[in-house]
FIVEX-672708 format. One record per residue (C-alpha): x, y, z; residue in one letter. Coordinates in steps of 0.25 Angstrom, whole numbers, plus 5000, padded with zeros to 4 digits. Layout:
! residues N
<node east="X" north="Y" up="Z" code="A"/>
...
END
This chain:
! residues 558
<node east="5000" north="5000" up="5000" code="X"/>
<node east="5005" north="5014" up="4996" code="X"/>
<node east="5010" north="5023" up="5008" code="X"/>
<node east="4999" north="5033" up="5012" code="X"/>
<node east="5002" north="5048" up="5010" code="X"/>
<node east="4998" north="5058" up="5021" code="X"/>
<node east="4998" north="5069" up="5010" code="X"/>
<node east="4988" north="5061" up="5002" code="X"/>
<node east="4979" north="5059" up="5014" code="X"/>
<node east="4979" north="5074" up="5018" code="X"/>
<node east="4976" north="5078" up="5003" code="X"/>
<node east="4963" north="5072" up="5003" code="X"/>
<node east="4953" north="5083" up="5004" code="X"/>
<node east="4945" north="5078" up="5016" code="X"/>
<node east="4958" north="5075" up="5024" code="X"/>
<node east="4964" north="5089" up="5021" code="X"/>
<node east="4951" north="5096" up="5025" code="X"/>
<node east="4950" north="5088" up="5037" code="X"/>
<node east="4964" north="5091" up="5042" code="X"/>
<node east="4962" north="5106" up="5039" code="X"/>
<node east="4949" north="5107" up="5046" code="X"/>
<node east="4955" north="5100" up="5058" code="X"/>
<node east="4967" north="5108" up="5058" code="X"/>
<node east="4959" north="5121" up="5058" code="X"/>
<node east="4949" north="5116" up="5069" code="X"/>
<node east="4961" north="5113" up="5078" code="X"/>
<node east="4968" north="5126" up="5074" code="X"/>
<node east="4981" north="5117" up="5073" code="X"/>
<node east="4994" north="5119" up="5066" code="X"/>
<node east="4996" north="5107" up="5058" code="X"/>
<node east="5004" north="5102" up="5046" code="X"/>
<node east="5006" north="5088" up="5040" code="X"/>
<node east="5019" north="5082" up="5034" code="X"/>
<node east="5021" north="5069" up="5027" code="X"/>
<node east="5031" north="5059" up="5032" code="X"/>
<node east="5042" north="5066" up="5024" code="X"/>
<node east="5039" north="5079" up="5032" code="X"/>
<node east="5033" north="5086" up="5020" code="X"/>
<node east="5021" north="5095" up="5023" code="X"/>
<node east="5008" north="5091" up="5017" code="X"/>
<node east="4998" north="5099" up="5025" code="X"/>
<node east="4997" north="5112" up="5033" code="X"/>
<node east="5008" north="5122" up="5035" code="X"/>
<node east="5019" north="5119" up="5045" code="X"/>
<node east="5020" north="5129" up="5057" code="X"/>
<node east="5030" north="5133" up="5067" code="X"/>
<node east="5022" north="5127" up="5079" code="X"/>
<node east="5025" north="5117" up="5090" code="X"/>
<node east="5026" north="5105" up="5081" code="X"/>
<node east="5020" north="5092" up="5083" code="X"/>
<node east="5022" north="5080" up="5073" code="X"/>
<node east="5012" north="5069" up="5072" code="X"/>
<node east="5014" north="5057" up="5063" code="X"/>
<node east="5003" north="5052" up="5053" code="X"/>
<node east="5005" north="5037" up="5052" code="X"/>
<node east="4999" north="5025" up="5044" code="X"/>
<node east="5002" north="5011" up="5048" code="X"/>
<node east="5013" north="5017" up="5057" code="X"/>
<node east="5019" north="5024" up="5045" code="X"/>
<node east="5021" north="5039" up="5046" code="X"/>
<node east="5015" north="5046" up="5034" code="X"/>
<node east="5016" north="5060" up="5039" code="X"/>
<node east="5015" north="5070" up="5051" code="X"/>
<node east="5006" north="5081" up="5057" code="X"/>
<node east="5013" north="5092" up="5062" code="X"/>
<node east="5010" north="5105" up="5070" code="X"/>
<node east="5004" north="5107" up="5084" code="X"/>
<node east="4998" north="5097" up="5094" code="X"/>
<node east="4985" north="5097" up="5086" code="X"/>
<node east="4993" north="5091" up="5074" code="X"/>
<node east="4990" north="5078" up="5082" code="X"/>
<node east="4976" north="5078" up="5078" code="X"/>
<node east="4978" north="5080" up="5063" code="X"/>
<node east="4989" north="5069" up="5064" code="X"/>
<node east="4978" north="5059" up="5070" code="X"/>
<node east="4968" north="5063" up="5059" code="X"/>
<node east="4979" north="5060" up="5049" code="X"/>
<node east="4983" north="5047" up="5055" code="X"/>
<node east="4968" north="5043" up="5055" code="X"/>
<node east="4966" north="5047" up="5040" code="X"/>
<node east="4979" north="5041" up="5036" code="X"/>
<node east="4976" north="5028" up="5042" code="X"/>
<node east="4962" north="5028" up="5036" code="X"/>
<node east="4968" north="5031" up="5022" code="X"/>
<node east="4978" north="5019" up="5025" code="X"/>
<node east="4967" north="5010" up="5028" code="X"/>
<node east="4960" north="5014" up="5015" code="X"/>
<node east="4972" north="5012" up="5007" code="X"/>
<node east="4975" north="4998" up="5014" code="X"/>
<node east="4961" north="4994" up="5011" code="X"/>
<node east="4962" north="4998" up="4997" code="X"/>
<node east="4975" north="4991" up="4995" code="X"/>
<node east="4969" north="4978" up="5001" code="X"/>
<node east="4957" north="4979" up="4992" code="X"/>
<node east="4966" north="4981" up="4980" code="X"/>
<node east="4974" north="4969" up="4984" code="X"/>
<node east="4962" north="4961" up="4986" code="X"/>
<node east="4957" north="4965" up="4972" code="X"/>
<node east="4970" north="4962" up="4966" code="X"/>
<node east="4971" north="4949" up="4973" code="X"/>
<node east="4957" north="4945" up="4968" code="X"/>
<node east="4960" north="4950" up="4954" code="X"/>
<node east="4972" north="4941" up="4954" code="X"/>
<node east="4965" north="4929" up="4959" code="X"/>
<node east="4954" north="4931" up="4949" code="X"/>
<node east="4964" north="4933" up="4937" code="X"/>
<node east="4972" north="4921" up="4942" code="X"/>
<node east="4960" north="4913" up="4943" code="X"/>
<node east="4956" north="4916" up="4929" code="X"/>
<node east="4970" north="4912" up="4924" code="X"/>
<node east="4969" north="4899" up="4931" code="X"/>
<node east="4955" north="4896" up="4926" code="X"/>
<node east="4961" north="4896" up="4912" code="X"/>
<node east="4969" north="4883" up="4913" code="X"/>
<node east="4968" north="4869" up="4920" code="X"/>
<node east="4982" north="4866" up="4918" code="X"/>
<node east="4990" north="4865" up="4931" code="X"/>
<node east="5004" north="4870" up="4925" code="X"/>
<node east="4997" north="4882" up="4919" code="X"/>
<node east="4989" north="4886" up="4932" code="X"/>
<node east="5003" north="4885" up="4939" code="X"/>
<node east="5009" north="4894" up="4928" code="X"/>
<node east="4998" north="4904" up="4929" code="X"/>
<node east="4999" north="4904" up="4944" code="X"/>
<node east="5014" north="4906" up="4944" code="X"/>
<node east="5013" north="4918" up="4934" code="X"/>
<node east="5002" north="4924" up="4942" code="X"/>
<node east="5011" north="4923" up="4955" code="X"/>
<node east="5023" north="4928" up="4949" code="X"/>
<node east="5015" north="4940" up="4943" code="X"/>
<node east="5011" north="4945" up="4956" code="X"/>
<node east="5022" north="4941" up="4965" code="X"/>
<node east="5037" north="4945" up="4962" code="X"/>
<node east="5045" north="4933" up="4959" code="X"/>
<node east="5057" north="4928" up="4951" code="X"/>
<node east="5052" north="4914" up="4950" code="X"/>
<node east="5040" north="4905" up="4953" code="X"/>
<node east="5035" north="4891" up="4953" code="X"/>
<node east="5023" north="4882" up="4955" code="X"/>
<node east="5026" north="4868" up="4961" code="X"/>
<node east="5016" north="4857" up="4963" code="X"/>
<node east="5017" north="4844" up="4971" code="X"/>
<node east="5016" north="4832" up="4962" code="X"/>
<node east="5009" north="4822" up="4971" code="X"/>
<node east="5012" north="4810" up="4962" code="X"/>
<node east="5027" north="4814" up="4960" code="X"/>
<node east="5028" north="4818" up="4974" code="X"/>
<node east="5036" north="4831" up="4970" code="X"/>
<node east="5034" north="4846" up="4967" code="X"/>
<node east="5033" north="4850" up="4952" code="X"/>
<node east="5035" north="4863" up="4946" code="X"/>
<node east="5022" north="4866" up="4938" code="X"/>
<node east="5025" north="4881" up="4934" code="X"/>
<node east="5037" north="4890" up="4936" code="X"/>
<node east="5044" north="4903" up="4932" code="X"/>
<node east="5055" north="4902" up="4922" code="X"/>
<node east="5066" north="4897" up="4932" code="X"/>
<node east="5063" north="4888" up="4944" code="X"/>
<node east="5069" north="4893" up="4957" code="X"/>
<node east="5071" north="4879" up="4962" code="X"/>
<node east="5075" north="4865" up="4958" code="X"/>
<node east="5063" north="4856" up="4956" code="X"/>
<node east="5070" north="4844" up="4960" code="X"/>
<node east="5076" north="4850" up="4973" code="X"/>
<node east="5063" north="4855" up="4976" code="X"/>
<node east="5057" north="4841" up="4976" code="X"/>
<node east="5069" north="4836" up="4985" code="X"/>
<node east="5065" north="4846" up="4996" code="X"/>
<node east="5050" north="4842" up="4997" code="X"/>
<node east="5050" north="4841" up="5012" code="X"/>
<node east="5055" north="4856" up="5013" code="X"/>
<node east="5045" north="4860" up="5002" code="X"/>
<node east="5033" north="4854" up="5009" code="X"/>
<node east="5036" north="4863" up="5021" code="X"/>
<node east="5037" north="4875" up="5012" code="X"/>
<node east="5030" north="4875" up="4998" code="X"/>
<node east="5021" north="4863" up="5001" code="X"/>
<node east="5017" north="4867" up="5015" code="X"/>
<node east="5005" north="4874" up="5009" code="X"/>
<node east="5010" north="4888" up="5014" code="X"/>
<node east="5013" north="4901" up="5006" code="X"/>
<node east="5026" north="4908" up="5010" code="X"/>
<node east="5036" north="4918" up="5007" code="X"/>
<node east="5051" north="4914" up="5008" code="X"/>
<node east="5061" north="4925" up="5009" code="X"/>
<node east="5072" north="4916" up="5014" code="X"/>
<node east="5074" north="4906" up="5003" code="X"/>
<node east="5088" north="4900" up="5008" code="X"/>
<node east="5082" north="4887" up="5014" code="X"/>
<node east="5075" north="4884" up="5001" code="X"/>
<node east="5088" north="4887" up="4993" code="X"/>
<node east="5096" north="4878" up="5002" code="X"/>
<node east="5086" north="4867" up="5001" code="X"/>
<node east="5088" north="4868" up="4986" code="X"/>
<node east="5073" north="4871" up="4984" code="X"/>
<node east="5075" north="4885" up="4977" code="X"/>
<node east="5087" north="4890" up="4970" code="X"/>
<node east="5097" north="4901" up="4975" code="X"/>
<node east="5093" north="4915" up="4972" code="X"/>
<node east="5078" north="4914" up="4976" code="X"/>
<node east="5076" north="4924" up="4987" code="X"/>
<node east="5061" north="4924" up="4990" code="X"/>
<node east="5050" north="4914" up="4988" code="X"/>
<node east="5035" north="4915" up="4990" code="X"/>
<node east="5026" north="4903" up="4988" code="X"/>
<node east="5012" north="4898" up="4990" code="X"/>
<node east="5007" north="4884" up="4991" code="X"/>
<node east="4997" north="4878" up="4981" code="X"/>
<node east="4987" north="4870" up="4988" code="X"/>
<node east="4973" north="4865" up="4986" code="X"/>
<node east="4965" north="4860" up="4998" code="X"/>
<node east="4977" north="4860" up="5007" code="X"/>
<node east="4984" north="4852" up="4997" code="X"/>
<node east="4998" north="4858" up="4993" code="X"/>
<node east="4999" north="4857" up="4978" code="X"/>
<node east="5012" north="4865" up="4977" code="X"/>
<node east="5017" north="4879" up="4978" code="X"/>
<node east="5018" north="4892" up="4970" code="X"/>
<node east="5032" north="4898" up="4973" code="X"/>
<node east="5038" north="4912" up="4969" code="X"/>
<node east="5053" north="4915" up="4971" code="X"/>
<node east="5061" north="4928" up="4969" code="X"/>
<node east="5076" north="4929" up="4968" code="X"/>
<node east="5075" north="4942" up="4976" code="X"/>
<node east="5071" north="4945" up="4990" code="X"/>
<node east="5057" north="4948" up="4987" code="X"/>
<node east="5048" north="4951" up="4999" code="X"/>
<node east="5036" north="4943" up="4996" code="X"/>
<node east="5024" north="4948" up="5004" code="X"/>
<node east="5012" north="4942" up="5010" code="X"/>
<node east="5003" north="4948" up="4999" code="X"/>
<node east="5012" north="4940" up="4989" code="X"/>
<node east="5010" north="4927" up="4997" code="X"/>
<node east="4995" north="4930" up="4997" code="X"/>
<node east="4995" north="4932" up="4982" code="X"/>
<node east="5003" north="4919" up="4979" code="X"/>
<node east="4995" north="4911" up="4989" code="X"/>
<node east="4982" north="4916" up="4982" code="X"/>
<node east="4988" north="4912" up="4968" code="X"/>
<node east="4992" north="4898" up="4974" code="X"/>
<node east="4978" north="4895" up="4980" code="X"/>
<node east="4971" north="4900" up="4967" code="X"/>
<node east="4980" north="4891" up="4958" code="X"/>
<node east="4980" north="4879" up="4967" code="X"/>
<node east="4966" north="4875" up="4964" code="X"/>
<node east="4968" north="4878" up="4949" code="X"/>
<node east="4981" north="4869" up="4949" code="X"/>
<node east="4974" north="4858" up="4957" code="X"/>
<node east="4962" north="4858" up="4947" code="X"/>
<node east="4972" north="4858" up="4936" code="X"/>
<node east="4980" north="4846" up="4942" code="X"/>
<node east="4967" north="4839" up="4944" code="X"/>
<node east="4962" north="4841" up="4930" code="X"/>
<node east="4975" north="4837" up="4925" code="X"/>
<node east="4975" north="4824" up="4934" code="X"/>
<node east="4961" north="4821" up="4929" code="X"/>
<node east="4965" north="4823" up="4914" code="X"/>
<node east="4977" north="4815" up="4916" code="X"/>
<node east="4969" north="4804" up="4923" code="X"/>
<node east="4959" north="4805" up="4912" code="X"/>
<node east="4970" north="4803" up="4901" code="X"/>
<node east="4976" north="4792" up="4909" code="X"/>
<node east="4962" north="4785" up="4910" code="X"/>
<node east="4960" north="4788" up="4895" code="X"/>
<node east="4973" north="4782" up="4891" code="X"/>
<node east="4971" north="4770" up="4900" code="X"/>
<node east="4958" north="4768" up="4893" code="X"/>
<node east="4964" north="4770" up="4879" code="X"/>
<node east="4974" north="4760" up="4883" code="X"/>
<node east="4963" north="4750" up="4887" code="X"/>
<node east="4956" north="4753" up="4874" code="X"/>
<node east="4968" north="4751" up="4866" code="X"/>
<node east="4972" north="4738" up="4873" code="X"/>
<node east="4958" north="4732" up="4872" code="X"/>
<node east="4957" north="4737" up="4858" code="X"/>
<node east="4968" north="4728" up="4854" code="X"/>
<node east="4960" north="4716" up="4860" code="X"/>
<node east="4946" north="4721" up="4855" code="X"/>
<node east="4947" north="4729" up="4842" code="X"/>
<node east="4942" north="4743" up="4842" code="X"/>
<node east="4935" north="4740" up="4829" code="X"/>
<node east="4927" north="4729" up="4836" code="X"/>
<node east="4923" north="4738" up="4848" code="X"/>
<node east="4919" north="4749" up="4838" code="X"/>
<node east="4911" north="4739" up="4830" code="X"/>
<node east="4903" north="4737" up="4843" code="X"/>
<node east="4900" north="4751" up="4844" code="X"/>
<node east="4910" north="4754" up="4855" code="X"/>
<node east="4923" north="4763" up="4856" code="X"/>
<node east="4930" north="4756" up="4867" code="X"/>
<node east="4930" north="4742" up="4872" code="X"/>
<node east="4924" north="4746" up="4886" code="X"/>
<node east="4911" north="4749" up="4879" code="X"/>
<node east="4909" north="4735" up="4874" code="X"/>
<node east="4899" north="4726" up="4881" code="X"/>
<node east="4895" north="4711" up="4880" code="X"/>
<node east="4886" north="4709" up="4869" code="X"/>
<node east="4890" north="4720" up="4860" code="X"/>
<node east="4890" north="4716" up="4845" code="X"/>
<node east="4889" north="4721" up="4831" code="X"/>
<node east="4888" north="4714" up="4818" code="X"/>
<node east="4896" north="4719" up="4806" code="X"/>
<node east="4900" north="4715" up="4792" code="X"/>
<node east="4915" north="4713" up="4793" code="X"/>
<node east="4926" north="4706" up="4786" code="X"/>
<node east="4933" north="4696" up="4795" code="X"/>
<node east="4948" north="4692" up="4792" code="X"/>
<node east="4955" north="4680" up="4797" code="X"/>
<node east="4970" north="4677" up="4795" code="X"/>
<node east="4978" north="4665" up="4799" code="X"/>
<node east="4992" north="4661" up="4798" code="X"/>
<node east="4994" north="4649" up="4790" code="X"/>
<node east="5001" north="4637" up="4797" code="X"/>
<node east="5002" north="4644" up="4810" code="X"/>
<node east="5001" north="4632" up="4818" code="X"/>
<node east="5013" north="4626" up="4812" code="X"/>
<node east="5020" north="4639" up="4813" code="X"/>
<node east="5017" north="4641" up="4827" code="X"/>
<node east="5023" north="4627" up="4831" code="X"/>
<node east="5036" north="4632" up="4826" code="X"/>
<node east="5036" north="4644" up="4836" code="X"/>
<node east="5037" north="4645" up="4851" code="X"/>
<node east="5024" north="4651" up="4858" code="X"/>
<node east="5032" north="4665" up="4859" code="X"/>
<node east="5036" north="4664" up="4845" code="X"/>
<node east="5022" north="4661" up="4841" code="X"/>
<node east="5016" north="4672" up="4849" code="X"/>
<node east="5026" north="4682" up="4843" code="X"/>
<node east="5023" north="4677" up="4829" code="X"/>
<node east="5008" north="4679" up="4830" code="X"/>
<node east="5010" north="4693" up="4836" code="X"/>
<node east="5020" north="4698" up="4825" code="X"/>
<node east="5010" north="4692" up="4815" code="X"/>
<node east="4998" north="4699" up="4821" code="X"/>
<node east="5005" north="4712" up="4822" code="X"/>
<node east="5005" north="4713" up="4807" code="X"/>
<node east="4991" north="4708" up="4804" code="X"/>
<node east="4984" north="4716" up="4814" code="X"/>
<node east="4988" north="4730" up="4808" code="X"/>
<node east="4985" north="4725" up="4794" code="X"/>
<node east="4971" north="4722" up="4798" code="X"/>
<node east="4969" north="4735" up="4805" code="X"/>
<node east="4975" north="4743" up="4794" code="X"/>
<node east="4963" north="4738" up="4785" code="X"/>
<node east="4952" north="4741" up="4795" code="X"/>
<node east="4951" north="4728" up="4802" code="X"/>
<node east="4953" north="4723" up="4816" code="X"/>
<node east="4958" north="4711" up="4823" code="X"/>
<node east="4947" north="4703" up="4829" code="X"/>
<node east="4956" north="4692" up="4834" code="X"/>
<node east="4970" north="4687" up="4834" code="X"/>
<node east="4969" north="4672" up="4834" code="X"/>
<node east="4983" north="4667" up="4835" code="X"/>
<node east="4988" north="4667" up="4821" code="X"/>
<node east="4974" north="4671" up="4816" code="X"/>
<node east="4968" north="4685" up="4815" code="X"/>
<node east="4953" north="4689" up="4814" code="X"/>
<node east="4951" north="4703" up="4809" code="X"/>
<node east="4938" north="4710" up="4806" code="X"/>
<node east="4936" north="4721" up="4796" code="X"/>
<node east="4923" north="4729" up="4798" code="X"/>
<node east="4925" north="4737" up="4785" code="X"/>
<node east="4926" north="4730" up="4772" code="X"/>
<node east="4932" north="4717" up="4767" code="X"/>
<node east="4943" north="4726" up="4759" code="X"/>
<node east="4949" north="4729" up="4773" code="X"/>
<node east="4950" north="4715" up="4777" code="X"/>
<node east="4956" north="4710" up="4763" code="X"/>
<node east="4966" north="4722" up="4764" code="X"/>
<node east="4970" north="4718" up="4778" code="X"/>
<node east="4972" north="4703" up="4773" code="X"/>
<node east="4981" north="4707" up="4762" code="X"/>
<node east="4989" north="4716" up="4771" code="X"/>
<node east="4990" north="4704" up="4781" code="X"/>
<node east="4996" north="4696" up="4770" code="X"/>
<node east="5006" north="4706" up="4767" code="X"/>
<node east="5010" north="4708" up="4782" code="X"/>
<node east="5012" north="4693" up="4782" code="X"/>
<node east="5021" north="4694" up="4770" code="X"/>
<node east="5030" north="4704" up="4778" code="X"/>
<node east="5029" north="4696" up="4791" code="X"/>
<node east="5034" north="4684" up="4783" code="X"/>
<node east="5046" north="4693" up="4778" code="X"/>
<node east="5050" north="4695" up="4793" code="X"/>
<node east="5048" north="4680" up="4796" code="X"/>
<node east="5057" north="4676" up="4785" code="X"/>
<node east="5068" north="4685" up="4789" code="X"/>
<node east="5067" north="4679" up="4803" code="X"/>
<node east="5067" north="4665" up="4797" code="X"/>
<node east="5053" north="4662" up="4800" code="X"/>
<node east="5043" north="4655" up="4790" code="X"/>
<node east="5032" north="4664" up="4783" code="X"/>
<node east="5018" north="4664" up="4787" code="X"/>
<node east="5005" north="4665" up="4779" code="X"/>
<node east="4991" north="4669" up="4783" code="X"/>
<node east="4977" north="4667" up="4777" code="X"/>
<node east="4966" north="4677" up="4778" code="X"/>
<node east="4952" north="4675" up="4777" code="X"/>
<node east="4941" north="4685" up="4777" code="X"/>
<node east="4926" north="4686" up="4776" code="X"/>
<node east="4915" north="4697" up="4777" code="X"/>
<node east="4902" north="4696" up="4784" code="X"/>
<node east="4894" north="4699" up="4797" code="X"/>
<node east="4901" north="4698" up="4810" code="X"/>
<node east="4897" north="4701" up="4824" code="X"/>
<node east="4907" north="4708" up="4834" code="X"/>
<node east="4903" north="4708" up="4848" code="X"/>
<node east="4906" north="4707" up="4863" code="X"/>
<node east="4904" north="4693" up="4869" code="X"/>
<node east="4907" north="4686" up="4882" code="X"/>
<node east="4902" north="4689" up="4896" code="X"/>
<node east="4901" north="4700" up="4906" code="X"/>
<node east="4915" north="4697" up="4911" code="X"/>
<node east="4922" north="4693" up="4897" code="X"/>
<node east="4919" north="4700" up="4884" code="X"/>
<node east="4925" north="4697" up="4871" code="X"/>
<node east="4924" north="4704" up="4857" code="X"/>
<node east="4920" north="4693" up="4847" code="X"/>
<node east="4915" north="4692" up="4833" code="X"/>
<node east="4904" north="4682" up="4829" code="X"/>
<node east="4902" north="4679" up="4814" code="X"/>
<node east="4902" north="4669" up="4803" code="X"/>
<node east="4911" north="4679" up="4796" code="X"/>
<node east="4922" north="4677" up="4805" code="X"/>
<node east="4921" north="4661" up="4803" code="X"/>
<node east="4921" north="4663" up="4788" code="X"/>
<node east="4933" north="4672" up="4788" code="X"/>
<node east="4941" north="4663" up="4797" code="X"/>
<node east="4938" north="4651" up="4787" code="X"/>
<node east="4941" north="4659" up="4775" code="X"/>
<node east="4955" north="4661" up="4782" code="X"/>
<node east="4956" north="4646" up="4783" code="X"/>
<node east="4953" north="4645" up="4768" code="X"/>
<node east="4966" north="4652" up="4765" code="X"/>
<node east="4973" north="4640" up="4768" code="X"/>
<node east="4964" north="4631" up="4759" code="X"/>
<node east="4965" north="4640" up="4747" code="X"/>
<node east="4979" north="4644" up="4749" code="X"/>
<node east="4976" north="4659" up="4750" code="X"/>
<node east="4980" north="4671" up="4759" code="X"/>
<node east="4967" north="4678" up="4759" code="X"/>
<node east="4953" north="4673" up="4757" code="X"/>
<node east="4941" north="4682" up="4758" code="X"/>
<node east="4926" north="4678" up="4756" code="X"/>
<node east="4917" north="4684" up="4745" code="X"/>
<node east="4910" north="4692" up="4756" code="X"/>
<node east="4923" north="4699" up="4758" code="X"/>
<node east="4925" north="4701" up="4743" code="X"/>
<node east="4911" north="4707" up="4742" code="X"/>
<node east="4915" north="4718" up="4752" code="X"/>
<node east="4928" north="4722" up="4744" code="X"/>
<node east="4924" north="4733" up="4735" code="X"/>
<node east="4938" north="4735" up="4728" code="X"/>
<node east="4941" north="4720" up="4725" code="X"/>
<node east="4951" north="4724" up="4714" code="X"/>
<node east="4961" north="4729" up="4725" code="X"/>
<node east="4963" north="4714" up="4730" code="X"/>
<node east="4968" north="4702" up="4723" code="X"/>
<node east="4957" north="4692" up="4724" code="X"/>
<node east="4954" north="4678" up="4719" code="X"/>
<node east="4941" north="4670" up="4721" code="X"/>
<node east="4944" north="4656" up="4726" code="X"/>
<node east="4930" north="4650" up="4727" code="X"/>
<node east="4919" north="4647" up="4737" code="X"/>
<node east="4920" north="4640" up="4750" code="X"/>
<node east="4910" north="4634" up="4760" code="X"/>
<node east="4916" north="4636" up="4774" code="X"/>
<node east="4914" north="4625" up="4785" code="X"/>
<node east="4900" north="4627" up="4791" code="X"/>
<node east="4895" north="4637" up="4780" code="X"/>
<node east="4884" north="4634" up="4771" code="X"/>
<node east="4887" north="4645" up="4761" code="X"/>
<node east="4900" north="4645" up="4753" code="X"/>
<node east="4908" north="4658" up="4751" code="X"/>
<node east="4917" north="4664" up="4740" code="X"/>
<node east="4931" north="4666" up="4744" code="X"/>
<node east="4942" north="4674" up="4738" code="X"/>
<node east="4957" north="4675" up="4739" code="X"/>
<node east="4964" north="4688" up="4740" code="X"/>
<node east="4979" north="4688" up="4737" code="X"/>
<node east="4983" north="4703" up="4738" code="X"/>
<node east="4991" north="4700" up="4750" code="X"/>
<node east="4999" north="4689" up="4744" code="X"/>
<node east="5014" north="4691" up="4739" code="X"/>
<node east="5015" north="4700" up="4726" code="X"/>
<node east="5019" north="4689" up="4717" code="X"/>
<node east="5007" north="4680" up="4722" code="X"/>
<node east="4998" north="4692" up="4719" code="X"/>
<node east="5003" north="4694" up="4706" code="X"/>
<node east="5002" north="4680" up="4701" code="X"/>
<node east="4988" north="4678" up="4707" code="X"/>
<node east="4984" north="4691" up="4700" code="X"/>
<node east="4990" north="4686" up="4687" code="X"/>
<node east="4982" north="4672" up="4688" code="X"/>
<node east="4969" north="4678" up="4694" code="X"/>
<node east="4961" north="4676" up="4682" code="X"/>
<node east="4966" north="4662" up="4679" code="X"/>
<node east="4963" north="4659" up="4694" code="X"/>
<node east="4949" north="4664" up="4693" code="X"/>
<node east="4946" north="4655" up="4681" code="X"/>
<node east="4952" north="4643" up="4689" code="X"/>
<node east="4942" north="4646" up="4701" code="X"/>
<node east="4930" north="4648" up="4692" code="X"/>
<node east="4933" north="4635" up="4685" code="X"/>
<node east="4936" north="4628" up="4698" code="X"/>
<node east="4923" north="4632" up="4704" code="X"/>
<node east="4916" north="4628" up="4691" code="X"/>
<node east="4922" north="4614" up="4692" code="X"/>
<node east="4930" north="4616" up="4679" code="X"/>
<node east="4942" north="4611" up="4686" code="X"/>
<node east="4951" north="4608" up="4673" code="X"/>
<node east="4950" north="4623" up="4669" code="X"/>
<node east="4952" north="4627" up="4684" code="X"/>
<node east="4965" north="4618" up="4684" code="X"/>
<node east="4970" north="4625" up="4672" code="X"/>
<node east="4967" north="4639" up="4678" code="X"/>
<node east="4974" north="4636" up="4691" code="X"/>
<node east="4985" north="4629" up="4684" code="X"/>
<node east="4988" north="4642" up="4676" code="X"/>
<node east="4988" north="4650" up="4689" code="X"/>
<node east="4998" north="4640" up="4695" code="X"/>
<node east="5007" north="4642" up="4683" code="X"/>
<node east="5008" north="4657" up="4686" code="X"/>
<node east="5007" north="4656" up="4701" code="X"/>
<node east="5010" north="4642" up="4706" code="X"/>
<node east="5010" north="4648" up="4720" code="X"/>
<node east="4995" north="4651" up="4719" code="X"/>
<node east="4991" north="4641" up="4730" code="X"/>
<node east="4976" north="4645" up="4728" code="X"/>
<node east="4976" north="4642" up="4714" code="X"/>
<node east="4983" north="4629" up="4717" code="X"/>
<node east="4972" north="4625" up="4727" code="X"/>
<node east="4962" north="4626" up="4716" code="X"/>
<node east="4970" north="4619" up="4706" code="X"/>
<node east="4972" north="4607" up="4715" code="X"/>
<node east="4957" north="4607" up="4718" code="X"/>
<node east="4954" north="4608" up="4704" code="X"/>
<node east="4963" north="4596" up="4700" code="X"/>
<node east="4957" north="4588" up="4712" code="X"/>
<node east="4942" north="4591" up="4707" code="X"/>
<node east="4946" north="4588" up="4693" code="X"/>
<node east="4952" north="4574" up="4697" code="X"/>
<node east="4942" north="4570" up="4708" code="X"/>
<node east="4930" north="4578" up="4704" code="X"/>
<node east="4922" north="4587" up="4713" code="X"/>
<node east="4913" north="4584" up="4724" code="X"/>
<node east="4898" north="4584" up="4721" code="X"/>
<node east="4891" north="4598" up="4722" code="X"/>
<node east="4905" north="4604" up="4722" code="X"/>
<node east="4903" north="4619" up="4719" code="X"/>
<node east="4917" north="4624" up="4721" code="X"/>
<node east="4914" north="4628" up="4735" code="X"/>
<node east="4925" north="4624" up="4745" code="X"/>
<node east="4919" north="4618" up="4758" code="X"/>
<node east="4928" north="4620" up="4770" code="X"/>
<node east="4927" north="4608" up="4779" code="X"/>
<node east="4936" north="4615" up="4790" code="X"/>
<node east="4935" north="4629" up="4796" code="X"/>
END
């Protein structure tokens, strides 16, 4: 508060008039001087002089001089001066209160703009350093999980060693973490303990606490002997209290977000893992997004293409390997087949040891493209096996298009994703026919009907079959697009002759059929499918055909 001026008090009209009137009534000789001895009222006279001080809070602001009656004037001025001082003091307190309220309001508005703990700490530190003189500042918080203090926000340079601080936790608990606010003018013990760096002369700090729980502290430091005041401490404490709740809310928010992300990540991992056992496509077909939504009895019927693949001669092959070698072989094989199927919009329904069952919800073109790529993957796989001194392998692929039910079966304690359909059985048996017809890929006529751009594939019609347990026969076709390049070239070259042979064969014109297949054999002796029909045609020509033979091959085995 600014010092009162006696001259200013007297200059007020009512005061000057009152003193003049009183002097006249008393018929007193009086003059008034300020504390420096300069005359500010009346005229000095050569009389027996008395001098009476005018004081405010024990501080002399002037003198009333003259005769004995000057004491009355001095008493009046003392009264008026103290009243003026009280008014000024009250006005100063009101102004300080207003400024403090304004500070809190503006500070609260700034805090309300963020929910990030470091940002809140940075705002608090900037606000504190803006109103309290300091060279450095820092906000530290106690990390309960790590059991240490962490710097959340700081000025350009730290005035302490963070590692050393955490080595002096017992001392800090008695100071910074005691929950108190304090001014430290003698920093020698903090310097000796290694908590603050040499050169720091003054420290002021306030605890950050919520519901009696100490979160940390806001600390300001100066390299000069700053005389921090109680008003400074009050302001710092106000900022600390105001920001503590905001920091607590931000930390709680961050914790909730972190825990939510951890739960989300955990669930994502669960879904990711379960998706490897039950395909997402299967779950999606049932109208669900995640496996946790499925329930017993869920089912859907769709027209799909089912693909079966199987490794030829796997039983003999596995007998030559140890169980561990066998397992590694199957794993390395499946690692190639699975992606090939998924790249063509299919999904693995089951890995059946050396066999694979896949479902293609789209078109049969997807399934056939996948089968071709699987054959090419086998070719690359064999190249690696050959370099390792291992025998090559072959696979047969069969596929059929038709209705299929996908659903969840089992009981209340054990659920299983399953497919129920004659389509599955047919596809499986067509795969078995690849051994009989000496082909790599066999597809049913139902598959072929769904393929719109048939010219993209290398196809041969190979007759009709009646599968075991079936009343109706089905047409089947060979696809050789996945075969070796030379094999494809020779089969394309002999395709028309092969087709003539098939037509003659089915029409029982075995002599003509033998000529056609023999022509194919001359160009392509490795065409084992043509050799199959050539052998049969010769047999029927010599032995005759069964009664009511229509060219349909009846399969006695599955």
